[in-house]
N, C-alpha and C positions, 0 to 999 in steps of 0.2 A: 611886305610880307607879313603874314599874322604868325605870331609864335604860337606853337603847339603846347596847350596847358597839359604837361606831363611830369608825372614824378618818376625820377631816375633813381637807379641804385645808387648813386653817389649822394644824393639827396636824404635818402633814408640813413646810410652810411654814416653821413655827417651828424645828423640828428643823435643817431644811438651812441658815438663816439661823445658828443657835448653832455649829453644826459649822464655817462657815465662818468665823465670828468668832473660835473659839476657833484655828481654824489660823491664822490671822493674827497673833493674839496669841502663839502659840507659836513662829512664825518670829520675831519680833521679841525675844521674852525669850530664845530661843537664837542670837539673830544670826545669822540664815540668810537668805541673800540670794535674793530671788525670781529674780534673774538667773542663778542656779547651781544652784538646787535641780532634782533629775532625778525623773523620774516615779516612780522606785521609793521615794525617800523620801517623794514626795507621798502615796502608795499607804500606807505604812506609818504615818505621822504621822495621816492621814484614820482608817484602822483604829483607831489607840489611842484617838482622839477618840469616834468612834461608841461603842466598846466603854464607855466611861466614859458615854456619854449614856445608853446603855439601861440603865444599871445605876441610874440616878437614879429616885426614885418617880415623879416626873411625867411620866415617860415610859413608864410600865409597858405601856401598851396596845401598842407597836410589838411588844412579845414576848408577850402575853396569849394568843394563840391561833395556830394553824399558818398561818392563812390571812395574817395580819399578819407573821409573820415572814417568809414568802415576798414580802410587798411589802416589808418593810424590805431584805433582800438586795438587791432591785431599785433601792431609793431608794440603798442604798448606790453602786451600779454610777452611778447618776445624778449623785450628789453628786460620786463620783472623777473622773469625767469632767468635769463642770462645774468643778471647781476646776482642773483640768489646763489649760482654756481661759482660765479666768481669770488663772492665772500667765502663759499665753502671751500674752494681751493686755498683761502688765505687762512681761515679757521684751523684747519689741520694743517699747518705748515709753520715752520720756524722762518721763512721770509718776509718780511716785512715791505709795505710799500715805501719806497725813498722818494718818490715822486710822480705824478702824473702829468701828461700833457708837456714833458720836459723838452726845451727845447734847444737847439745849438746854434749861437749866433751872437752878434755885437751886444752886449749888457743883457744877455739872458742867463740862463742857470750855467750852461758851459759854452767856453768859448768856441766860435767856429773850428774845425777840424781842418787843420791845414796839411798840403800836400806840397812837397817839395819837389819841382820837375828839374829835369837836366839842364836845363838851359837858364838856370837861375831862377826862374819866375815861380810863383806861388799861386795855388788854387785854395779857395776856402770853400769848405763845404757845411751850408746851415740846412736845419732840417728839425723835425719834432718827433719825440717818442712816445707812445701811450701810457707806456707805465716802466719804471723801473724798480725792482725789490731787491733787497738786500738783506743777507743773513751772516751769522758768524757762529763758527764752533773752535775747538781746540786748536786745528789747523789754520783758521784765519779767516779773512772776510770774503764773500761771494756774491757776486753781482747777475743777477738776469733780467733779460728784458722782455717783457710782453706786448703782443701786438694786437689790438682788436681787429677781427675782420668780419664783415658781413657776407662772407662767404666762405665755403671750405677750403683750406690753405694750409699747406704744410711746406717745409724747405726740402727740395731736390738740390743736391750737391753737383749735379750737373750743371743745373742753372747758375749755381752760386760760382764756381769755374769759368763760366762762360761770361760772367758779370752781370747776370740777371737779377739774382737776389741777395744782392751784397751788402743794401742798408742796414738790416740790424747787426749784422757781424762788424760792420763799421762802425756803428754805435757803440755795440757791446764793446769794443777794443778800446774806443775812446774813452768810455766811462770806468771801463775797469783800471785804466791807468789815473784816471783824474780822483778817483776813490779809494787807489791802492788797495783793489780787491781782486780775487783769481775768477776767471770765467766759468758761471753756472750753466748758461744756456741761452739759448734764444727762444721763444715760445710765440705761437700762434693762440688765441682764444676765439674761435669760431662763434659769432653773434649771429646763429642761425637758429629758425626753429627747426627743431628736431620731426623728423617722420620717421616714425617706428613701424617697421615691416613685421607683419605677425609669423610669416613663412608657414601658412596652414595650419597654425596653432594659435588656443585660445591662450594669450600672455597673462599670467597673474600680475598685480600691481607691483610687486616688488621686481618681476622681470622688466616691466616698464620702465619704472623708475632707473634699473641697472643700463638699459639701453639708451635712456635718455643721457644718464652720466656720461656714457661711452662717446655719446656725440658731442659733448662739451669738453671731453677730454684735451688737453691742450698739446699740438702738434709742434714739433721743432726739431731743433738740435740740446742735447743735455751732456752735461760732463758725466761720464763713467766712473763715479765715484759712489758707491753704496751711502757712504754718510749724508753726501750732499744730497742723495736721492730721497733718503728718509726725511731730509731736513723739507725738501719739496711736499712731501707725502707721509706725516706722522704716523698714518694708519699703515703703511704698507711694511710688511713683515715678510711675508711671501706671497709669491703669484705677481698678478698683474696689479697696477697703480690705477686706481680710478680718479687720477688727477691728471698724471703725465704717461707719455709712451714709455714706461720702464718695466722690466720684470726682475723678480730676483727669486732664484731656485731655494728648494729646501736647505741647501748648505749655505744659505747665505750669500750665495754670490749673484753678480747682475749678469745679463743674457747680454753680451757685446754684439751679437747678431742685428739687434734691431737697428733698423736705419736711424733712429734718432739719438743713437748712444756713440758718443765720440770721448776719446782718450785727451789728456791734457795735450799730449803732442799732436793729436789729430787737429785741434781747435788752433795749436800754433803754427801748423803748415797752413792750415785754411786762412786764419789772418794775415799770414805772409803773402798770400795769393791774392788774397781781395785787397791788400795794399798794391801790388801789382798791377792788376786790375784798372782799379781807380788812377793809378798814376797814367796808365796807358790810355784811358778813356778822357782823362784830363788834356794830355797833349794831343790828342784827335781833335778834340774840341778848341783847344787853342790854335791849332794849326787848319782851321776852317773845314776840316773832314766832315760831310754829311752824305757820305754815301747811302744809296737805298741798300739796306742789308736786313731785311726781316728775319725773324728767328723761323726756324723750322723743329719742330720738337718729333725726334724719332721715338719717342717713348709713346706718343698716341697719334702719330701723323699728322699734327695739325700744324698751322702756321699762326703767326699773330695776325696776319693780315684779315683772318675771317672776323676779327671784334673790331676792325679798325673802321673809324666814320670818314676817313680821309683819303680813300682809294683814288679817287678822281683826282686829289691833288698830286698825289704823290707817283702816280703809273706806274708802278712796280708790276712787272710781269716777266716770269722766269724764263718765257720762249725768247725774249729779247735779248741779244748779246750783251756781256757785262751785266746782265741782272743775276744776282745769284742770291741762296739764302744763307743765313747763318745758321748752319747746322747743329742742332745741341743733342750729344749723343746720349743715350740709356745705359750708361756703365755702372755697375755694381759699386756700393760704398767703399770697400776695400781696394777696388783698382783705383779708384781715385783719389784715394788718400795715398797709396803707394808710390802712386806717380808723383804726387805733390810733396811727398818728404824726398823723394829722388831727385827734386828739383834744385 
């Protein structure tokens, strides 16, 4: 069989992650401050990194045919713009990069996460985090985890409770214990090319820039502490933050209604739930449980099967006896958290 020459989303996502990781490593090696670096220097550094990356054998596909050369040039523009906004989120923040591409595993930055099962067996979790940030104020140290995504992504508590979106919270809990720090949040930074819709009116350059900032705003879960939020966005006094999904009213209070904002006890309830879910999944794996149970999202009436390349192997069909979906509800934040606290 002939293998089709095709660039997948995974290929571009991996390249973008590698470039960003190398960028921060280079800043660290050369003692370049994110607070002082200018756009011209960012562009120069990224140009050098991308040139070196494209010379690697594993990235041959990006320059294999004219079509992909054009796509790579476009990808470069996206990376440069994204990195400028990443730097911008750090320039106006008290949070500093503790590390990038941080690994959990034997002889890595952090030991594997251990899960003790009821049958006295242990399961070890290994993995990698894109970025860990740390900040400190009079109340203590705070940790947040940043995950880069090459598609629009946010955290849905319905999926967390169902055991689908538990990776970042698992790492956050482990890192906060290792660093003796409180949880500040888990955030996705979307590495996507923003598409600005004019909505039948001519936008000024300032309005376009604001729309782009909104596209790069980090989504996820944030500790509902005004001081911690202001450490994430030093420019935030009143109104919406340009960096994270947070709002402060004219009296200096945070809007707790935003889906991203959680109280300290909310995070604790979530962490307890995630721990139980990981233990349950581990026990199912150890017992050989491999039932066909694809998820069905009530939120958008879609299933995981829509994006699966292995339908022919799986053979799942909801019309067949004993074939059923793992239904993910669409409950509001407060209802989910109240249930978790009552458990």
